[in-house]
N, C-alpha and C positions, 0 to 999 in steps of 0.2 A: 504494500500500500504506500501511497505517496503522502508524506506528512505535510500537514498544513498548519498545525498549531500543537503546542505542548504546554504542560504546566510549569515548565522551567523558563527562566528569562532567555531571550534571544532564540527561542524555539529549539532548544537543545533537549535531546532525549538520550538516555543511556540504556543500552541493550546488552544482553548476554547471548552469544551465538554458539554455545557449546553443543547444542542439538544439531547444528549445521556443520561446523568445521572443527568442533572439539575444543575451541579456545574458551577458557574460563574468564579471561580478563574482560572488563567492560569496554564496550566501544560506544563512542558518542555519535549521534546523528543530529543533523541540524537542518531546520527548515529554511528555505530560500527567503531572503528578506522581503521581497515583494509579496510572496505568498503569505508570509507571516502577518504583514500589515493588513491583508484582506480578511483575516480570520481571527480577530481578537476574541470573539465569542462564537458559540455554536450557531446563533441566529445569523450573525454576519457571514459565517462560512457557508451556510445554506443559501443565502441570498446572493453572495458575491460569486460563488462557484456554480450557480445554476446555469447550465448551458456551456460550461467549460468542457474542452475536449483534450484528451491525452493521446498523443501520437507517439508510439514507442515500438521497439522491436518485438518480434513474436516471442512466445514463451520459450525459454531455454534453460539449461542447467547451470549456467555460469553465475556463481554467487556474488562475485565482485565486479560484475559488468552490467551496466544498464545504460541504454541510449534512448533518449526520447525528449519530448518537450510538452509543455502545458500551454494550451491556447485558451486564454481567458475570454469571457463574453465580449469584451471591448476590442478584441483582436490582438492584444499583446501576447507575445510568445516568450515563454520562460523555459530555459533548458533544464533538464532533469539529470542529475548524476546519482551514482549509488549512495552517496551520503544522505540523500533525501528519501531513500526507499527503506522501508521496514519489511523484512522477509518473514514469511510464515515459518514458525518454529523457533524464532528468537524470543527471549524473555525480557520484558520491560523491567528495568532496575532503577531505583532512586528517582523515579518519575511517576507522578500520580496518575496522569492521564495524557492521552494524545488524541488528536483528531486527524483523520486522513481520508484519502480517496482510494478506493480499491482499484488496483491495476490488474492483477491476476488472481484467480480464485480456483478452488478445487484442484483438479489434476494439472492445471496449467502453472501452478506455483513452482518455484525453483526447488523446494524440498521434495516435491513429488516427482519432478523431472530427474532428480538425482537418485530417487529410490529405485533400486534394482530388485528384481525378484530373487529372493533368497534361495540358494541351492541346498538341496538335501545333502547332509554330510553322511558319508558312508565310509566305513573303515576299509583298509586294504584287504583284510580277511573276508569281509562281506562281499567285496567286489570279486575276489578270487573264487569264493564259493558260488556266486551267481554264474560266473563263467563256466565253472565245472558242471553245474547243473544243466546249462544250455548244451554243452558238449555231450553230456550223458543222455539228454533227451534226443538229440540228433542221432546218436548211436542207437538208441532204443527204437527210434522211428525207422532208421535204415534196416535194422535187424527185423523189425516187424514187416516191412515191405518185402524183404527177401523171403521170410518165412511164409508170408501170405501168397506170394507168387508160386512158391514151391507147393504149398498146400492146395491152392486153387487148381493148378495144372494137374496135380495127382488126382484130386477129386473130380475134376471136369471129365477126365477120360477113364474114370473108374468102371463105368458100365454097371452091370448088374452083379458083378462078382463081389462087390464090397457093400452089399445092401445092409449087412449087419453092423457096419460102422455108423451109418446114418439111418437108423430105423424110423420109418414114417416121414422120410424126407420127400418134400413135394416141390423142391426147387430145381427140378431137372431142366426146366426151361430157362433157368437163369444164365445170363451170358458170363463169359470168362472175366470180363472187366469188372462187372458188378460183384462177382465172387471175390476178386482180388481186393476190391475196396472194402467189402464186408470183413474178409479175413484180416485185413490190415488193422481195422479197429479192434477185432477180437484179440489179435496178438499184442497190440499196443497195451490193452488193458491187462492182459496176462503178464506182461513184462513190466508192470508199474513199479515193481520192487527195485528197479534199476535206480530210481531217484531216491536218495536217502532222506526221506521226510523226517525220520527220527533224528538225524544229524542236525537238521535245522532247529528242531524243537529243543534239542539238548544245548545248542549254542545260545539260543534265546534265554533259556533257563539260567545258564552260566552268567550271561551278561546281566540279567536281572538281579541275581544274587550278588554279583560284584558291585552293581550300582547301590544296592542296599548297604553293603559294608562300607562303601565310600561315604555315603550320607550319614552314617552313624560313627565314623571314625573320629575319635577324640583328637588325634594328632592333626587333623585337618579342620579344627575348629578355631575361630577367632574369638578367644575368650573375652577381651575387652569389650567387643561389640556384640558378643553372643551370636555370631553367625556360623553356620555349619555349611559344609560343602553340599552343593546341590547338583545332582546329575540330571542334565537336560536331555541327554540321549544316551541310552545304555549301549548303543552300537559302537561307541567310540572308546570304550574302556581299554581295549588292547592298544590303542594309539598312544596312551599316556606313557608307556614304556619307551616310546621312540623319540620323545622330546629331549633334546640335548641342551639347547640354549633358548632363552627368552629375552628379547630386546624390548625395552619400554622407552618411548619418547616422552616429551613433556606433557602431552595430552593424555597419557595413560594407555595409548593404543598398543596392544600386544602384537608382535610380529615374530614369526618363527621362520627362519631360513637357514638351516644348518649348512647346506651346500655353499651358499653365498658367503657365510661366515668363514668356512674352511678355505674357500678360494681367496677371500680377502686376507686371511692370516698367512697363507702361503705366499701371496704377493708381497705383503709387508715384510715377511722374513727374507725373501729374495732381494727386496729393495734395500733393506737395512743391513 
């Protein structure tokens, strides 16, 4: 939104943008002088800006960039810069109130433009298990097709000599192709034990029990604040043993990059 007036002198407002860029220090915004004179009160703002037009760039994800201008009802054009814009997601600090004109709303705001769909986190063991299951099912399907072809050919040309194998069989008029399709389904069901369903259930039970022990572990408790470890996804328990280094910048963002750290260490060693 475009600020037109604030509770502080000279149209200054202090905001915190940690929800946008992670910065916890306060940033000040200031209303343009001409705009501030036109909105000393809410009544003046409603009357003076009735019919005003904002011409600006389209919705984008750039937090520190804004290009546009405000055309007043009398025809005066006032440029707009990022210092006059308040973004959705920022918190007002040390300022009682502000008045402004909405520029973007809903999914057109910059915070929504920067919001990406979260990816489902899956451990390496789970990925490998899924790949093994796919390969096993393909092998099962191939074996079912081979067995179905062999069975269908043998039964298709069996004649009356093998009537005791299929007593009461009335599918003599069934074509060879339809028999192969039917036998493929029968063999696929018969070979369902190829896929280790019990293995998946066992892994899920182990992960659930591990998550319980992590949540009740006294060694992982922050006693001064009374906070305990919370397991958001039990599928990532085995990944905890693979973390070697944790880097933390001033905003508290955690970054794990073991290979880059090793590469950097080797390069510094060779350079030094």
